[in-house]
C-alpha positions in Angstrom: 91.3 86.5 116.2 90.0 90.1 116.2 92.0 92.9 114.9 91.6 96.6 116.0 93.7 99.6 115.1 96.3 98.7 117.7 96.9 95.1 116.8 98.4 93.3 113.8 97.5 90.0 112.1 99.5 87.1 113.5 101.0 84.4 111.3 98.6 81.5 110.7 98.8 78.4 108.6 101.5 78.2 106.0 98.9 77.2 103.3 98.1 80.9 102.9 101.6 81.8 101.8 102.3 82.9 98.2 104.0 80.6 95.8 107.6 81.4 95.1 108.0 84.7 93.1 110.0 85.0 89.9 112.7 87.6 89.6 110.6 90.2 87.8 107.1 91.6 88.0 104.2 89.2 87.5 102.7 89.6 84.1 99.0 89.2 84.8 95.8 91.1 84.2 94.4 92.7 87.3 92.1 90.5 89.4 88.7 92.1 90.0 87.4 92.5 93.5 84.0 91.4 94.8 83.0 95.1 95.3 83.3 97.6 92.4 82.8 100.6 94.6 84.5 101.1 98.0 85.0 104.0 100.4 87.7 103.9 103.1 87.9 106.2 106.2 91.4 107.3 107.1 92.3 107.3 110.8 95.2 109.1 112.5 95.1 107.4 115.9 91.4 107.4 116.8 90.4 110.4 114.6 89.1 110.3 111.1 91.0 112.8 109.0 90.0 111.8 105.5 88.7 109.3 103.0 89.9 107.2 100.0 87.4 105.8 97.5 87.5 103.9 94.2 84.8 103.0 91.7 85.1 100.6 88.7 82.9 101.3 85.8 82.6 99.7 82.3 83.2 96.1 81.4 85.9 93.8 82.7 87.4 93.8 79.2 87.8 97.6 79.2 87.2 99.0 82.7 87.8 102.5 83.9 88.7 103.0 87.5 88.4 106.3 89.3 90.1 107.0 92.7 89.6 110.0 95.0 91.6 110.5 98.2 92.1 113.3 100.6 93.0 114.1 104.2 94.0 116.9 106.5 96.1 116.0 109.6 99.0 117.1 111.8 102.4 115.6 111.7 105.1 116.9 114.0 102.8 119.8 114.9 102.4 120.9 111.2 99.1 120.8 109.4 99.4 118.5 106.3 96.9 118.4 103.5 96.9 115.8 100.8 94.6 115.3 97.7 94.8 112.7 94.9 92.6 112.0 91.9 93.4 109.1 89.6 91.7 107.7 86.5 92.9 104.4 85.0 91.8 102.9 81.7 92.5 99.2 81.0 92.4 97.3 77.8 93.4 93.7 77.1 94.3 93.0 80.7 96.9 95.8 80.8 96.9 99.5 81.8 96.4 101.5 78.7 96.2 105.0 80.2 96.5 106.6 83.6 96.1 110.2 84.7 96.9 111.1 88.3 97.0 114.6 89.9 96.9 116.0 93.4 98.5 118.2 96.1 100.8 117.5 99.0 101.7 120.2 101.5 100.6 122.9 99.1 102.7 121.5 96.2 100.8 120.2 93.2 101.9 117.0 91.4 100.7 115.3 88.2 101.8 112.1 86.4 100.5 110.2 83.4 101.1 106.9 81.7 100.1 105.5 78.3 100.7 102.2 76.7 102.6 102.4 73.4 103.2 99.1 71.7 105.0 96.9 74.2 105.9 99.6 76.7 104.2 101.9 79.2 105.4 105.4 78.7 105.2 107.2 82.1 105.6 111.0 82.6 106.7 111.3 86.2 106.3 114.1 88.8 109.5 115.7 87.5 108.1 115.9 83.9 110.5 113.2 82.7 109.3 110.4 80.3 110.4 106.9 81.3 109.7 103.5 79.8 108.1 100.9 82.1 106.8 97.4 81.8 103.2 97.4 80.5 102.2 94.7 83.0 102.7 96.9 86.1 99.8 97.4 88.4 99.4 100.9 89.9 99.2 101.8 93.6 95.5 102.3 93.7 95.2 98.9 95.6 91.8 97.8 94.3 93.1 94.7 92.6 93.8 91.9 95.0 96.6 90.4 92.9 98.6 93.6 93.8 100.2 91.4 96.5 101.5 89.0 93.8 103.7 91.6 92.2 107.4 92.5 92.7 107.2 95.9 91.0 104.3 98.4 90.9 103.7 101.9 89.5 103.6 104.7 92.1 100.5 106.9 91.2 101.9 109.9 93.1 105.4 110.2 91.7 105.3 108.1 88.5 108.1 105.8 89.6 108.5 102.0 89.6 108.6 100.7 93.2 110.1 97.4 94.3 107.9 95.5 96.7 108.4 92.3 98.7 105.0 91.1 99.9 104.9 88.7 102.9 101.6 87.1 104.0 100.6 88.0 107.6 97.7 85.6 108.0 93.9 85.9 108.4 91.8 87.5 111.0 88.7 89.7 111.7 89.1 93.3 110.7 86.2 95.6 111.6 83.8 92.6 111.4 85.3 91.2 108.1 87.5 88.2 107.7 90.6 89.4 105.8 94.0 88.2 104.6 96.8 90.6 105.5 100.1 91.3 103.7 103.2 93.3 104.6 104.2 94.8 101.3 107.7 95.8 102.2 110.5 97.0 99.9 109.9 100.6 98.7 106.3 100.5 100.0 106.3 100.1 103.8 102.5 99.4 104.3 100.3 96.6 105.5 97.3 95.9 103.4 94.2 93.7 103.9 91.7 92.1 101.5 88.5 90.1 102.3 87.6 86.7 101.0 86.1 88.2 97.8 89.3 90.1 97.1 87.9 93.5 98.1 90.4 95.9 99.6 89.3 96.3 103.2 92.1 98.0 105.1 95.6 99.5 105.1 98.1 100.6 107.7 101.3 102.7 107.6 103.4 104.9 109.8 104.8 108.3 109.1 107.2 110.3 111.3 106.0 108.4 114.4 102.3 108.7 113.5 100.2 105.7 112.9 97.6 105.8 110.1 94.9 103.3 109.1 92.4 103.0 106.3 89.2 101.2 107.2 86.5 100.2 104.7 83.2 101.8 105.5 
């Protein structure tokens, strides 16, 4: 089965489904992908309007992950500009520190998170400090076990999002075999990872416009 920007992954064998989830977030260290450095092109329809890239440096015991994303497009006739820069530091299989800042429609935003004892202290986009589970994975998507979570940390607003991942099956995406997931819940996206666990694509819709990330 070949997948282009206008088709979706069909359901295939049930053996690819997740095991039954527990009631809360999965407490697991991030799974590392096959590729430590990835760049994605962002399409609006057939036009490239931006990019999203991550790079993992350091050791698996204490990695640092840097993400840069940006695009300029038109939604409902209005020009929209978005920028995001995130730095994650991990220790002992958990997020120890995160700094995220950017701009959306001319409005800057910034969040931070730092592990303190058995909690993750998050300063959200409103400047409020909230306590979160230290086992949360952020919405930088590089870790393939992101799809095994029930709650994740939004790197734009600093809020805990509820997700309900459902497997979509396997198929060929831009020449790569991938597994697809409909994330659901508070995060209405479809995301794709290759057989090595490397993030390889993402789809979402916004105000009647279709967007897609494709790995370069």
